[in-house]
N, C-alpha and C positions, 0 to 999 in steps of 0.2 A: 078575542083579540084579532084584529085584522093585520096581516103581514103586508109589508110593502111589495108592490109588483116587481121592483128592481132593487138590487142592493145599493145602499148608500155608498158614496165615494170612499168612506172610511173603511169599507169592507170590500176591497177590490178582489177580483178573481186572480188566480195564478196566471203569471205572464204567459206560460206555455199555451194556454187555451186561446189566447189572442193571436197566436202564430199560425193556427190551423183553421181550415174551413170545413163545413159539413161535406160529406161525400156527395158530389153532384149527381151521381147515378142513383143513390138511395133517396136523395131529395126528390129527384124526378119521379121515381117509382111511387113515392108517397103522394105526390101531386096527381099522378095519373090515377091512382086508386081513389083519391078523393073526387076527381072529376067523374070517374065511372060511377061512384056512389051517388053523384048528383044527376045521373041520367045521361051523361055524355057517352057517345059510342067511340071511345078512344081505341085506336090501333097502336099497341105498344111495341115499337121497334127500338126501344131504348135500353131495356133492362138486360143485363148479362146473366140470365138465369134460364137454364134448360126448361122447356115447357112440358117435359115428359114426367110421368109419375115415377117416383122411386120404385125400382123393381120389387116385386112381391116378396122374393126370398129375403130381401134386406128388411122389409117391413116386418116379416114374420120373426126374424131374429130379434128385433127390438121388442116385439110383443112377448116373445119367450123370455127375454131378459127381465121384463117387468114381472111376469108370472113366476119366474124363478127367484124373485127378490133381489135381483142384481141392481140395487138402487142406493147403494152406499158409496162412501168415498172410495176412490181408487188411488194408486200411486200418482203423484202429481205429474209424472212424465207419461202416464197412460199405462194400461194393463200390458203385461209382458207379451201375452199371445198376440195382441194387435201389433206391437212393435216387431215381433218375430214375423208376422205376416207382411209388414212393410219391408223388412229386411229381405224376405223371399222375393217380393215384387222387384226390389232394386237388383237382386242377383239375376233373376230370370229375364226381366225386361231391359235392363240397362247395363248388365255385367259389372255392377258396382257392389263391393262387399262391405256392407255396414252391419256391425253387430248391434243388438238391441240397445246397448247402453250408449250408442251414438245417435239415438233418435229420441225425440220428444213428441208425443201426441199433443196437439193443440186444439184450441177452440176455433177451428177453421183455418184455412190457408192464410187469411189475413193476420191471424194471431201469430202464426209461425213467422211471418215476415216481421211483425212488430217485435217479437222476441229476439230475432236475429239482430235487428237494428239496435235494440236496447243493450245487448251484451257485447256488441262489436264496436259501436261508435259513441262518441261523446263530443262535448264542446271543443271547438277548434278543428275538428275533422271535417273533411269534405268527402262526399259520396257522389259518384257519377251516375246519372240516370239518363240513358238514351231517350231522346224525344222523337215521336210521341210516346207517352208513358201512361201506365195505369194511374188513375187519379189519386190513389192512396199513397203511392211511393213518397212523394215530396213531403207530405205532412208527417208520415212515420219517421222520416229522417230528421225533420225538424223537432219532433217530440223526443228524439234521442239527444238533442242538443247540437247535432251536426248540421252541416249546410249542404243542401242538394245542389249539384252542379249539372246543368242540363247540356247534353251534347246532341245536336240535331242530326237525325238521319233523314235520308231523302227518298222520295217516291221512286226516283230512277234507280236507286240501289235496293229497291224492295224493302225500304226501311230497315236495312241491315247496318249495324254499326261497323264502320271502317276503322282499321288500326290507326291511321294517321289522324283521324278526328279524335279518337280516344287519347292518343299520345299528346295532342295539342292541349287537351283539357286538364292534364295531370299537373298538379303542383306538389310542393313538399308537404302539403296538408292532406293530400288525397289518400284516403284509407280504404276505399272500397268502391264497388260497382254493382248495380243490379242489372241482371240480364233476364229478360222475360221472353221466352221463345217456346212455342208460338206466342205471339204477343197480343195484348189488349192495349190499344184499340185497333191496330192495323192488320192483325193476323200475320205479322212478319215472322219468318222462320229463319233462324241461323243454322246453316248447314254445318257439317263437320269441318268443311274447308273454311267456312267463315270463322269458326271458333279457333281453328289452327292459326289463322292469320292474326287473330287477337292475342294468341298465347304468348308470344315473345314480350309484348308490352305488359301483360298481366304478370308474367313471371319476373321480369326485370324490376317492376315497380312494387312487387310484393303486395298486391291488392287483395283484400278480401272480396270474394265473389259470392253474391247472393243470387242463386239461380231459381227463378220462379217458374216451376214446371207444371203449373196447374192445368194447362191445356195440352199436355203431352200426347194424349190419345187422339187429338183432333188435328191430324195432319193429312193434307189432301194431295191429289195427283201423284206425282212421283216423289214427293217429299218424304224425308226420313227424320224422325226426331233424334236430336243429339243435344246433350248439355256439355258444359265445360269438362267435368271429370271424365265423361265418356270419351271426349276427343283427346284430352291431355290428362292421363291418370296422375301425373306428378302434381297436378293442381287440386287433387282431391282434398289435401290437407289445408287448402285455402278456400274451400267452397262450402257454403251452406245451401243445401237443396230444400226448398219449401214446396210442399205439395198438399194435396187434399182430395177429398172424395166428392166435392161439390159439383164439379162439371162433368167428370167422367161417368158418375153414377146417378146424376140428377138428385143430389142430396144437399142442396144449398142450405136448407133450414136445419139440418142435423148438426152443423158446425163441428166438423172433425177435419183437422189438418195434421200435418207432420213436418218436422224439420229433421233432416239428416245432416250431421255435421261432425267435425273433429270432436273427439271425446270431451275435451275441456270446454268447448263451446256448448255442447249439448248439456253437460252437467250444469253450467252456468245458467242456461235457459230453463232447465228444470227447477233450479233454485229460485229463479225469478218468478216462474209460473206458480210455484208453491205459495208465494206471497200475494199473488194476483187473483187466481181463480181456483186454487186448491187442485183441481183436476178437471179434465174434460168430462162431459156428461157420460156417466157410466153406461146408460142405455144406448146412447149414440155410438159409443165405442164398440159395443157388441154388434150394432148394425153395420159399422164400418168393417169389422172383421168379416162379416158375411159378404160384404161387397168385394173385399180383396180376395177371399178364398172361394167364392161361389162361381156359378156359371157366368161366362162372358158373353153369351148370346144376346142378352138384352142390350149390352153396350154396343155390340156390333150393329144391332138394328138402329140404335140411336145415331150412330155414326153414318149409316147409310142415308137416314133422313136428313141429317145436316148436310151431307154431300149434295143431295138433290136441291135443298133449299139454297145452298151457296150458288149453284149454277143458275137457279131461278133469279136470285137477287142480282147477280151480275148481268144477266140478260135484260132485266127490267131497268136497271140503272143506266144501261147504255142508251136507252131511249129517252132519258130525261135530259133536256138541254142544260148545259152548264156544269154537269156533273162529270168529273174525271176520276175514275175509280181504279186504283191499283188492284191487281188480283191478289187476294189474301191467300197465303199458303197454309194457314191453320186457324184454330179457334173458331168462333162463330160470329165474326164481325166483318163489316166492310167499312172503309174509312175514306169516302170520296172527297176529293178536293172540290170546294164549291166557290173558290175565289172569283170565278167568272160571273157569278150571279150576285155576289155581295155588293151592296150599293144600288142594286136594281130596285125598281118600284113595282110592287104587285098590289093592285087595287088601292093605290095611294099609300101603301105601307112600305117602309124602307128597311131592309135587312143590312145593317152596316157591318156586322160581324157574325160569328157563328152562334153566339148567344141569341142575337136578334132573330137569326134565321130559324133556329130550333124553336124559339118562342112563337114565331109566326106560323110555323108548320103545325104546332100544337093547337094554336087558337083557331087558325083558318081551315086546317085540314083535319084536325083532331087526330094527328099522328105524332107519337112521341119519338124523338131522336135525342141524342146527347151532343151538345156543342163541343167542338174540338178544343175550345179554350181550356177546358178542364184537363185535357190530355197534352197540353203544351203545343197545340197546332191550331191556331184560330181560323185558318182558312179551310178547315175540314169539319165534317160532322160524322158521328158514328151511328151506323145502323146495326142492330143485332138481328140475326136470323134465327134466334131462339123463339120462333113464333111459327104458327102453322102456315102452310102454303097459301091458304085462303087469306089470312091476315096480311101476309107479305104482298100478295097481288092487290088487295084492297088498299093497303097503306101507300104503296108506291104508286098505285093508280091515282089516288087522291092528290099526291104531291105532283105528279106529272100534269094532271089536269089544271092544278092551281098555277103552276109555273108557266104553262103554255097558254093560260087564259081560256082553256076549252071547257070550263065547267058548265 
């Protein structure tokens, strides 16, 4: 029996699926891998994935877990010793006191964010998302039944959310806000002073705060990481911190994240997760435990490399005409404004928006970037410097030669 390629109209898919789009960053990565498999020499400056190997002591912990037979179900909220390790991390690094029953280990940081949206928001609610934003936030909010409300931040403010802009966006339906600092895609960092300026609005309007801290350890120059409950302890009972091991420990494929939250929120998320995934991967949990409790020297070395690459990217972008690049304070991205070259013709080809430009750079230069449209800012494109210095030089060199006609 041959099945039809598409479902007939009498068997429609759920409405929620039509409200969301595939992740543009993961779609790009799949396209780049396909082009490489076809023989193209693509320089990938698009994907937000550290290019370092996972440190050996973490790998060894996973191998030991397999050999020890740690391959069965665990509690849905994750093993106690890993939640205790996260609690110790929050105490030591952030001066925040979370007991293990206020934490849920998840299948990656993205899953922590999804859990938070599912247990906090629903139809009729509005959730504020500062723009530019990580591509996944709006669709996760839509999947909860709530409505994302975008509040623009500006390059001249270093993409930091200002209290007057936040206040102007709040309605009687506003229930929460997502704050990502350091941020993807702009590398924006909210200082303690920035968060203190937002605090009166957050307190008065009783908003739930989802704090995406995944890039916590990647803060440059004189910057200091701070999140809302670190700045304003009284808001700890309104905050859900979402974190993970992907970026800090180069463990993207291991899929281990965590949410730290008020107890009733954490318990609700654990119940939700028990019906979704049962539990995070047992072996990956042991690897994450080794990451949190093991030596930090490999992470310091990664940070030093990212710091050098950041300086290199900024220096090279300054030489590309039409690119205006705010200096990122954290993460491993730059988000230059390219509005001055949109609409220009290169070899008879027109880039009218960021999607056109990224497509043109991929086809003509074989360099992968991510269009700003997916991040809520169509006049920009995102470069990741989670790539070697050689790749960065080669990729940005190709772009510079293409845009200046000096090929």
